C-alpha positions, 0 to 999 in steps of 0.5 A: 370136590372142586370138580363136582362143583365145576360140573354142577355149575355147568349143569345148573346153567343148562337147567336155568337156560332150558327153564327160561327158554334161553339159548343153550349157547349161553349155558355152553359159554358159562360152561367154557368159563367154568372149565377154563377157570378150573384149569387156572385153579389147577395151575395151568396158564391161560395160554396153555388152556387156550391151546387145549381148547384149540386142540378140541376145536380142530376136531370140530372144523370138518363137521362145521363145514358139513353142517354149512353144506347141509344148510345149503342142501335143505334150502336148495331142495325146497326152492327146487321143488324136491322136498314138495315133490317127494312129500306129495308123492309119498303122502299119496301112498298112505292108507288110513288103516296103515297110517302109523306104519306109513308115518314111520316109514315115510319119515324114515325115508325122507330123513335118510335122504336129508339127514335131519330130524328137524327138517323131516319133522317140519315137512313129512312129519307135519303131513303124516301127523295130520294124516294120522289125526284125520284118520283118528289115530292115537296122538301118542302113537302117531307122534311116536311113529313120526319121531322114530321115523325122523331119527332113523335118518338122523342116525343112519344117513350119510348126510346127517350132521350127527353121523358126521360128528361121530365120525369126526370125534372117533376118527372113523370112516363115515361110510363104514359107520353108516354100513354098520349102523344099518346092520345094527338097526335092521332088527329094531327097524323091522320090529318097529314096522311090525309094532306100528302095523299091529296097532294099525290092524287093531284099530278102526280108522276113518277115510282121509282125503289129501289135496297136498299135491294141488297145494304144492302145484300152486307154488311149484312145477310138480315134475319128476325132474324135481327128484333129480337132486335126491337121486344124484345125492343117493347115487354119489353116496352109494359110489362113496364119493366124499360127503362134502362133494356129494352134497355140493353136487346135489346142491348145484343140481337143485340150484339149476332146477330152481332156475330152469324148472321153477323159474326162480331168479338168481337173487331169490335163489342166493337169498334162499341158500343163505337165509332159507326158503320162505313160502308164498302160501301161508298154509304151506309155510310150516312145512316148507319154510327153513333151511339155508346157511343161517339155519345152521349157524346156531348149531355150528356155534354149539359145536364150536363151543362144545368141541373146546370142552374135549381139549379142556377135559383131557388137558386139565383132567377135570373128568378123570374121577367120573371116568374111573366111575364109568370104568367100574360100571364097565367091569361089573357089566359091559362096555356098552352098558357103561356107555349107555348109562353115561349117554343117558346121564349126559343127555339129561344134563346137556339137553342136546346131541352134540354135547352128549356125544362129546361128553360120552366119548370123553368119559368112555374112551378107556372102556372102549379103545376100539374106534370103530366099536366106539363109533357104533356104540355112540350112534346106538346111545348118544345120538338116540337117547337125547330124542327121548328126553322131553326137555332136550332140543333133540326131542322137544323140537320135532314134537312141538313142530308136528304138534304131538303130545310129549308122551309121544316119546313112549311110542317112538319104538325104534329110538329105544329098540336100537340101544336095547337090541345092542345091549342084549346083543353085547350081553349075548356075545360076552356070555358066549366068549366066557363059555 
């Protein structure tokens, strides 16, 4: 009973913070106090509980370093002109009749490069949503195409904080995970492309005219050299260089370009790397502002607090009862079914990817002891499901950024085709093994 009460207080804190638009950090701190108090109630000393919390904290250190570097990457790519160049180049490819298809594919491409749904939605997402609206597309489908595209890279990219988080908590190799993620997402991606193409061919669209390149040209030197940081990052990733080194080298190349090509001063570059880029043009600010080390501080704090939970849960046995329930579901259905249902439940309560991953991993460890399989199962559930929860920051932020309706989650086909495909695949494999 005390276990349910403890978790219930935590869930209530999350709901209240969400309802009152209070940072989820406050709820996480309340959760820490609840779980710490539970440990004291069970007879553990404060010193023992701090050791447990510290054990979980060690797991998150690597991801915190990666997150900090990603903040520098997104800022440096802005001030060097990399993101403006890539966005303006991509928008020129859009045809009105295929605007939904291009909205999905172009956001998928950019998110694979920068590894963040939020960063993609604020740049390519805003542009492609505007293009779709100008062409007369259904707002729900347009928003869904953008949201789905943003999460292709948020899940699959080697520079994604989500991918790094899963690799760290499961103690698996990031690049091996990425390879398997591409394999498991291939069919859902193709199906999503066909669905958006089908909707495009079944409707009539208006002609559109975009002068985005001219707008960017007033603030940046639009040269192909601006694409160099992206090319370097891709090359190093394919060469399987350590992700921290890959990002660092790309950031360095972007800083050089910002200084030489864009003629930005050292002070401005350093300020941008720390606090993010601020556009001189108000009309471009929504697309370009952001990035920087400070932009990742809230996420780092969330991970820092969340990672203490795993140590406390394991040490105090707080979620053992829930673990038993998950194991029963697994035995009557399949491991991924149990993991998927757990991810849906934790996403509904936690309202963010980080906690969904950590809680799901903690609850489902016994039903999927294979680390590599657990990593892919988490990628196919805990990373994507939060984006479909309207009150989760994973879905609410990109949708609000691009100005799409909440119903856009219905049109984000890729996001739920991946877990559905993986579920059907597992069922087929299990049925074959039983024969």
